[in-house]
C-alpha positions in Angstrom: 48.1 -53.5 6.1 47.0 -57.2 6.0 46.9 -59.7 8.6 45.9 -63.3 7.8 45.0 -66.5 10.0 45.0 -70.0 8.9 43.8 -71.6 12.1 40.5 -69.7 12.7 41.9 -66.7 14.3 44.0 -68.4 17.0 47.1 -67.2 15.4 47.8 -64.3 12.8 50.7 -63.6 10.2 51.4 -59.9 9.3 51.4 -57.1 9.1 52.1 -57.1 5.2 51.0 -54.4 2.7 47.7 -55.1 1.3 48.2 -55.3 -2.4 44.3 -54.4 -3.0 44.7 -51.0 -1.4 46.7 -48.0 -1.5 46.3 -46.0 1.7 47.5 -43.1 3.7 47.9 -43.4 7.6 44.2 -42.8 8.1 41.2 -44.6 9.6 39.8 -47.4 7.5 36.4 -48.7 8.3 34.7 -52.1 7.0 30.7 -52.4 7.1 29.3 -55.9 6.5 25.9 -55.7 4.7 22.9 -57.8 5.7 23.3 -59.8 2.4 27.0 -60.7 3.3 28.7 -58.0 0.9 31.5 -56.2 2.6 31.8 -52.1 2.1 35.1 -50.5 2.7 35.9 -46.8 3.4 39.4 -45.4 3.3 41.5 -42.5 1.9 42.9 -43.7 -1.3 45.2 -41.2 -1.3 49.0 -40.0 -1.4 50.4 -37.1 0.7 52.6 -34.5 -0.7 56.3 -35.6 -1.1 58.4 -35.0 2.2 60.6 -32.0 1.9 63.8 -31.0 3.7 62.9 -30.5 7.3 65.7 -27.6 7.4 63.2 -25.7 5.2 60.7 -25.4 8.3 62.7 -24.2 11.3 59.6 -24.1 13.4 59.4 -27.9 13.5 60.0 -29.7 16.9 61.9 -32.9 17.6 59.1 -35.2 17.0 58.2 -33.5 13.7 61.6 -33.2 12.3 61.5 -37.2 12.1 58.5 -36.9 10.0 55.5 -36.9 12.4 52.5 -34.9 11.7 54.2 -31.8 10.0 51.9 -32.4 6.7 49.0 -34.8 7.9 46.2 -32.7 6.0 47.8 -32.8 2.5 46.5 -36.2 2.0 43.1 -36.5 3.6 40.7 -34.7 1.2 39.2 -37.6 -0.7 37.2 -40.5 1.0 36.6 -43.7 -1.2 34.4 -46.7 -1.0 34.6 -50.0 -2.4 32.4 -53.2 -2.3 33.3 -57.0 -2.1 31.1 -59.9 -2.8 33.6 -62.6 -1.9 34.6 -61.7 1.6 37.3 -59.2 0.5 39.1 -61.2 -2.1 38.0 -58.9 -5.0 36.8 -55.1 -4.8 34.4 -53.1 -7.1 34.3 -49.4 -7.1 37.1 -47.5 -5.6 34.8 -44.3 -6.0 35.1 -40.8 -4.4 32.2 -41.0 -2.0 33.2 -37.7 -0.6 35.6 -34.9 -1.4 36.5 -32.4 1.4 34.1 -29.4 0.8 36.7 -26.8 1.6 39.8 -28.7 -0.1 40.2 -26.1 -3.1 39.3 -22.9 -1.0 41.6 -20.2 0.2 42.0 -20.0 4.0 41.8 -23.7 4.6 43.1 -23.4 8.1 40.7 -20.7 9.3 37.2 -21.3 7.9 35.1 -19.1 10.3 34.1 -21.6 12.9 34.9 -21.5 16.7 38.7 -22.2 17.1 38.2 -25.8 18.4 36.4 -26.6 15.4 39.2 -25.4 13.1 41.7 -27.8 14.3 41.1 -30.9 12.0 39.5 -30.5 8.4 39.5 -33.9 7.1 37.1 -36.5 5.6 38.8 -39.7 6.8 36.8 -40.5 10.0 33.8 -42.8 9.1 30.6 -44.4 10.8 28.7 -46.0 8.2 25.4 -47.7 8.9 22.9 -49.7 6.6 19.4 -48.5 6.6 16.3 -50.9 6.5 16.0 -50.0 2.6 19.6 -51.1 2.1 20.8 -47.6 1.6 24.1 -46.3 3.5 24.0 -43.3 5.8 27.6 -42.1 6.2 28.6 -39.6 8.7 32.3 -38.8 8.0 34.8 -35.9 8.6 36.3 -33.8 11.2 36.0 -30.4 12.2 34.6 -27.9 9.4 34.7 -30.8 7.1 32.1 -33.0 8.9 29.2 -34.2 6.9 26.4 -36.8 6.5 25.9 -38.4 3.0 23.3 -41.1 1.9 23.9 -43.3 -1.0 22.9 -46.5 -2.9 25.4 -49.3 -3.1 24.4 -49.9 -6.8 26.4 -46.6 -7.3 29.5 -48.4 -6.7 28.7 -50.9 -9.7 28.5 -48.2 -12.2 31.3 -48.2 -14.8 30.9 -44.7 -16.5 31.5 -41.4 -15.4 31.2 -37.9 -17.3 32.1 -34.4 -16.3 31.6 -31.2 -18.4 32.2 -28.9 -15.5 28.6 -27.0 -16.0 28.2 -27.5 -12.4 31.5 -26.1 -11.3 34.7 -27.8 -10.1 33.2 -29.7 -7.2 33.9 -32.9 -9.1 37.7 -32.5 -9.2 40.5 -31.6 -7.0 42.6 -28.8 -8.1 44.2 -26.8 -5.2 47.7 -25.6 -4.7 49.6 -25.1 -1.1 50.8 -22.0 0.2 54.3 -22.3 1.6 52.8 -21.8 5.4 54.0 -22.7 8.7 54.2 -26.6 9.1 53.6 -28.8 12.1 51.1 -29.2 14.8 49.9 -26.0 16.3 51.6 -22.6 15.8 49.3 -20.4 17.5 46.3 -19.6 15.2 48.3 -21.2 12.2 46.3 -24.4 11.8 47.1 -28.1 12.6 49.3 -30.0 10.3 48.1 -28.3 7.1 49.6 -25.8 4.6 47.1 -23.2 3.7 45.8 -23.4 0.0 44.6 -21.4 -3.1 42.5 -22.5 -6.0 44.6 -23.8 -8.9 43.2 -24.6 -12.3 40.1 -22.4 -12.8 36.8 -22.3 -15.1 37.6 -19.4 -17.6 35.7 -18.2 -20.7 36.2 -20.7 -23.8 38.7 -19.1 -26.0 38.3 -17.9 -29.6 34.8 -18.5 -29.6 33.3 -15.1 -30.4 31.6 -12.6 -28.0 28.4 -14.5 -27.8 29.8 -17.4 -25.9 28.4 -18.4 -22.7 30.5 -21.4 -22.1 33.4 -21.8 -19.7 36.0 -24.6 -19.9 38.7 -25.7 -17.4 42.1 -24.0 -17.9 45.4 -25.8 -16.7 48.3 -23.5 -16.9 51.2 -22.3 -14.7 51.3 -18.8 -13.2 54.6 -18.4 -11.2 54.1 -17.6 -7.6 57.0 -18.0 -5.3 54.7 -18.1 -2.2 53.4 -21.5 -3.3 55.1 -25.1 -2.4 54.4 -25.5 -6.0 52.7 -23.6 -8.7 52.5 -26.6 -10.8 48.6 -26.5 -11.7 46.8 -29.8 -12.2 43.7 -31.7 -11.3 42.7 -35.0 -10.0 39.4 -36.8 -11.6 38.2 -40.0 -10.0 36.2 -42.8 -12.0 34.8 -46.3 -11.5 37.8 -48.6 -11.3 38.3 -51.1 -14.2 40.5 -53.8 -15.8 39.8 -52.3 -19.0 38.2 -49.0 -19.8 38.4 -45.9 -22.0 39.0 -42.2 -21.5 38.1 -39.4 -23.7 39.4 -35.8 -23.1 38.1 -33.0 -25.2 40.8 -30.4 -25.2 43.3 -28.0 -26.7 46.7 -26.6 -26.0 47.4 -22.8 -26.5 50.6 -22.7 -24.5 52.6 -25.6 -23.1 51.1 -28.9 -23.1 50.0 -31.3 -20.1 50.9 -34.6 -18.7 48.0 -37.4 -18.6 48.6 -39.9 -15.8 46.7 -43.1 -15.3 46.7 -43.9 -11.5 45.1 -46.3 -9.1 44.8 -43.5 -6.3 44.6 -39.9 -5.6 47.6 -37.6 -5.9 47.6 -34.1 -5.1 47.1 -31.9 -8.2 50.4 -30.3 -7.7 52.5 -33.4 -6.8 55.8 -33.4 -9.1 56.1 -37.0 -8.6 52.7 -38.3 -10.3 54.7 -39.2 -13.4 57.2 -41.5 -11.4 54.4 -43.1 -9.3 51.6 -43.9 -11.6 50.8 -46.8 -13.8 51.2 -44.4 -16.9 52.3 -40.9 -17.6 52.6 -39.5 -21.1 53.1 -35.9 -22.3 50.6 -34.4 -24.5 51.6 -31.4 -26.6 50.1 -29.4 -29.1 51.6 -31.6 -31.8 49.7 -34.7 -30.3 46.4 -32.7 -30.9 47.3 -31.7 -34.4 48.4 -28.0 -33.6 47.9 -25.2 -31.2 44.5 -23.5 -30.8 42.6 -26.6 -32.2 40.0 -28.7 -30.3 40.7 -32.5 -30.4 39.3 -35.3 -28.7 42.1 -37.6 -26.9 41.3 -41.1 -26.5 43.0 -43.6 -24.2 41.9 -47.1 -23.8 43.7 -49.7 -21.4 44.1 -53.5 -20.7 45.4 -53.5 -17.2 45.9 -57.4 -17.2 47.8 -57.1 -20.4 49.6 -54.0 -19.2 49.0 -52.1 -22.3 47.5 -48.6 -22.9 46.7 -47.0 -26.4 46.2 -43.3 -26.8 44.8 -42.0 -30.1 43.9 -38.7 -31.5 43.2 -37.4 -35.1 43.5 -41.0 -36.5 46.9 -41.7 -35.0 47.5 -44.2 -32.2 50.4 -45.1 -29.9 51.0 -47.9 -27.5 52.6 -47.8 -24.1 53.5 -50.4 -21.4 51.6 -49.8 -18.2 53.7 -50.0 -15.0 51.3 -52.1 -12.9 53.6 -54.1 -10.6 52.8 -53.4 -7.1 49.7 -51.6 -8.1 46.1 -52.2 -7.6 44.9 -55.6 -8.9 41.5 -54.0 -9.8 42.6 -51.3 -12.5 43.0 -47.5 -12.4 40.5 -45.3 -10.9 42.1 -41.6 -11.4 43.1 -39.5 -14.3 45.7 -36.9 -13.3 46.5 -34.0 -15.4 49.2 -31.7 -14.8 50.9 -28.9 -16.8 54.2 -29.6 -18.5 55.4 -25.9 -18.0 58.6 -25.3 -16.3 58.0 -21.7 -16.4 55.5 -19.0 -16.7 52.7 -20.1 -19.1 49.4 -18.3 -18.9 47.7 -19.9 -21.8 48.5 -23.7 -21.1 45.4 -26.1 -22.0 42.0 -26.1 -22.1 39.3 -28.7 -21.3 35.8 -29.0 -22.2 35.0 -32.5 -21.0 36.0 -35.9 -19.3 34.5 -39.2 -20.3 35.2 -42.6 -18.8 33.3 -45.6 -20.3 33.7 -49.4 -20.3 34.1 -52.2 -17.8 
């Protein structure tokens, strides 16, 4: 939230939702650099949609009103942005850290002493500027605590590329187990559902016995034990009012939804399409047929509220829903299966690329 003063801090107006940031109920941190620029660290994230509390008979009176029962469904991504004009405009909106255990099973019991298992987020930060201008950033809680070092010039980059050769550490893809909810339920964890991996790296299909390449697969394996078995991925890139995405993909089963977002959504969130600036269905027909690799390109102009997908010489035009969204452009691509039933083939992805300012 934003508070404003017109008399040097004697009186204040507010709070009003800050139009430049989406944020969950976690700890934001500002750091003013020696040269006057301002760094901001926060969770640019969205929790899972609230469910009917009647589904969770274990909730106490406070939790039934919506307090704390699913806190750790929205604290897996820590973001950073930088301002050169005292906070009027911001650059970056990048994932400075992802929870190292976000995609792993047994999220609530990770082999530490019991008191260290309580909280597992990346949201509490203590940034410091070093003499050489780099930033050292302790962050997180419990088993997710880490320290990272980065150069602020990283926030000014405009491009990002991912081909999964280093695994899936650059994306979020987890699914949630329908676990006990709420604060403390014995040894069942604190405000967190347990998790399992969702989208996986698999052998590239139909490339012969000599292939050594793995590709990302998003499909749907029906599993009633999960809160949702709707597989998806969230991939962050530097925010920009204009830009271009290229997705090298093929569809062997049902297609996928491609959403352009200004913040992180859980991979399985069924409401991404309604809450994002753009959400379009990509089917095998879009790519030229099933089992065929194609490059899907998407360019956007945030100010003009226009997005243009293209594939195989064909283009389409969509209007962006930017009202009330970040004024600095999108910073996420969210992909999710379109399958409503069991679909073990799904879609495959070789690479993601974002370019342009």
